[in-house]
C-alpha positions as CSV (number, residue, x, y, z in Angstrom):
1,M,19.4,-9.3,6.2
2,D,16.4,-11.0,5.6
3,D,13.9,-8.9,3.2
4,N,11.8,-8.1,5.4
5,T,14.2,-6.6,7.6
6,R,15.4,-4.3,4.4
7,L,12.3,-3.3,4.0
8,Q,11.7,-2.4,7.9
9,M,14.9,-0.5,7.5
10,I,14.1,1.5,4.4
11,L,10.6,2.3,5.9
12,A,11.7,3.5,9.3
13,D,13.5,6.0,8.3
14,S,11.2,7.9,5.7
15,P,7.2,9.2,6.4
16,V,5.9,5.8,6.7
17,G,7.8,5.1,10.0
18,I,6.4,8.8,11.3
19,V,2.6,7.6,10.7
20,L,2.8,3.9,11.1
21,S,2.2,4.3,15.1
22,A,-0.5,7.1,14.6
23,I,-2.4,4.5,11.9
24,A,-2.2,1.7,14.7
25,Q,-3.5,4.0,17.3
26,T,-6.7,4.4,15.4
27,N,-7.5,0.8,16.3
28,L,-8.8,-0.1,13.0
29,P,-9.7,-4.2,12.1
30,N,-7.2,-6.3,10.8
31,W,-5.2,-2.8,9.2
32,W,-2.4,-3.2,6.9
33,L,-0.5,0.2,5.4
34,A,0.0,-0.6,1.4
35,G,0.0,0.8,-2.1
36,G,1.7,3.5,-3.2
37,A,3.6,4.5,-0.1
38,V,5.1,1.5,0.8
39,R,6.1,1.1,-3.5
40,N,7.4,4.4,-4.1
41,T,9.4,5.3,-0.8
42,V,11.2,1.5,-1.8
43,W,12.1,2.9,-5.5
44,R,13.0,6.2,-4.6
45,Y,15.6,4.9,-2.1
46,I,16.6,2.4,-4.1
47,F,17.0,4.5,-7.6
48,G,17.6,7.9,-5.8
49,E,16.4,11.5,-7.2
50,E,16.1,9.6,-10.8
51,C,12.8,8.1,-9.8
52,K,10.4,10.8,-9.7
53,L,7.6,8.3,-7.8
54,V,6.3,10.1,-4.3
55,I,4.1,9.4,-1.7
56,N,0.3,10.7,-2.9
57,D,-1.4,9.5,-0.2
58,F,-1.2,6.3,2.6
59,D,-3.7,3.8,1.7
60,I,-5.1,2.1,4.8
61,A,-6.7,-1.2,4.1
62,F,-8.8,-2.6,7.1
63,F,-11.7,-5.2,7.1
64,D,-14.9,-4.9,9.4
65,E,-18.2,-6.9,7.6
66,L,-20.1,-4.9,9.9
67,G,-18.8,-1.5,9.3
68,N,-19.9,1.8,7.5
69,R,-18.3,4.4,5.6
70,S,-18.0,5.9,9.2
71,Q,-14.6,4.4,10.2
72,E,-13.1,5.0,7.3
73,L,-14.1,9.1,7.6
74,A,-13.1,9.0,11.1
75,A,-10.0,7.6,10.9
76,K,-8.8,9.8,7.7
77,A,-10.2,12.6,9.8
78,A,-8.0,11.6,12.8
79,L,-4.8,11.2,10.8
80,T,-4.8,14.2,8.5
81,N,-5.4,16.3,11.9
82,Q,-2.4,15.2,12.8
83,F,-0.8,14.9,9.9
84,P,-1.9,18.1,7.6
85,E,0.8,17.7,5.2
86,Y,0.3,13.9,4.0
87,K,-3.4,12.4,2.5
88,F,-4.5,9.7,3.7
89,D,-6.6,6.9,1.5
90,V,-8.3,4.6,4.0
91,K,-10.5,1.5,2.8
92,N,-12.8,-0.7,4.6
93,Q,-12.1,-3.9,2.0
94,A,-15.6,-5.7,3.3
95,S,-17.5,-2.8,1.8
96,F,-15.7,-1.8,-1.2
97,A,-17.6,-3.2,-3.8
98,R,-20.9,-1.9,-2.1
99,W,-19.5,1.7,-3.1
100,R,-17.5,0.7,-5.8
101,N,-19.4,-0.6,-8.7
102,G,-17.6,-3.6,-10.8
103,R,-15.3,-4.4,-7.4
104,Q,-15.3,-7.7,-6.4
105,T,-16.1,-8.4,-2.7
106,F,-13.1,-9.2,-0.5
107,N,-13.0,-11.7,2.6
108,S,-10.3,-10.5,3.8
109,T,-8.1,-7.2,4.1
110,E,-5.3,-9.3,3.1
111,N,-7.1,-10.9,0.0
112,G,-8.2,-7.2,-0.9
113,I,-4.1,-6.2,-1.1
114,T,-3.7,-9.6,-2.9
115,N,-6.0,-8.9,-5.7
116,W,-4.5,-5.2,-6.0
117,L,-2.9,-4.1,-9.5
118,H,0.7,-4.7,-9.2
119,T,2.9,-7.0,-7.2
120,A,5.0,-4.3,-5.8
121,T,1.7,-2.4,-4.6
122,A,0.0,-5.5,-2.9
123,V,2.5,-5.3,0.0
124,G,1.2,-4.3,3.8
125,V,2.8,-2.9,6.5
126,K,1.7,-2.7,10.0
127,L,2.8,-2.6,13.9
128,D,1.4,-4.9,15.9
129,A,0.3,-4.1,19.9
130,E,4.3,-4.4,20.9
131,E,5.1,-1.8,17.9
132,K,6.6,-4.5,16.0
133,W,6.5,-4.0,12.5
134,Q,4.6,-7.0,10.3
135,F,4.4,-7.9,7.1
136,F,2.2,-9.2,4.7
137,T,4.0,-9.7,0.9
138,P,1.3,-11.8,-0.9
139,Y,3.6,-12.0,-3.7
140,G,7.2,-11.8,-2.3
141,L,9.5,-8.7,-2.6
142,D,11.8,-9.6,-5.2
143,D,9.5,-7.3,-7.9
144,L,9.8,-4.2,-5.1
145,F,13.7,-4.5,-4.7
146,A,14.2,-5.1,-8.2
147,G,11.8,-2.3,-9.5
148,I,10.0,-4.6,-11.4
149,I,5.8,-3.7,-12.2
150,R,4.3,-7.2,-12.7
151,P,0.7,-7.0,-12.5
152,T,-1.0,-9.4,-10.3
153,P,-2.7,-12.6,-11.4
154,T,-6.0,-11.2,-11.5
155,H,-5.1,-8.3,-13.0
156,I,-2.9,-9.9,-16.3
157,D,-4.7,-7.9,-19.8
158,N,-6.2,-5.2,-17.6
159,P,-5.6,-1.8,-19.2
160,D,-6.0,-0.1,-15.9
161,A,-2.7,-1.8,-14.9
162,E,-0.9,-0.9,-17.9
163,Q,-1.7,2.7,-17.9
164,K,-0.4,2.9,-14.3
165,A,2.7,0.7,-15.3
166,S,2.8,3.8,-18.1
167,G,2.9,5.7,-15.8
168,F,5.2,4.6,-13.3
169,L,7.7,4.5,-16.1
170,Q,7.5,7.9,-16.9
171,K,8.2,9.3,-13.8
172,C,10.7,6.2,-13.1
173,P,12.8,5.1,-16.3
174,C,15.0,2.9,-13.9
175,L,11.9,0.7,-13.4
176,R,11.3,-2.7,-15.8
177,L,8.1,-4.3,-16.8
178,A,7.8,-8.1,-16.1
179,I,8.0,-9.9,-19.3
């Protein structure tokens, strides 16, 4: 089984699999579900109950150069209304730098995800128009499946990445820091 098939198998039978088609129905342009919901679901599946990382929210990234915060808020409201037990974090990567001081400007959703803190977090999934799973894995899936915490190239020596990694290790001691 290839890595994408393995990832789909793990996620399909989880809250990620439950909300994915609803996210697709929000019609956000060039969207991906990425971040902790994907990462933590995989790590809990692989490492079991010893791993205390859970889904805190669903990070939905999209890209609309002409868009504004109202798209984010409308999608978040629609998803929260449908799934009140979950939290959704919807961010337009085109406007991210406008309202988050010090953040770089991205030219696509994929550019934004590629620049997230860790390789195991920079993994996106979505459903296409035919409801087939699509994957965006700029660093591959080896670190995710091996439980390796590695900063992405833009976050090497970033204290935020180091602090986040420390939190991961506290909640999931099976993980390893990249050397």
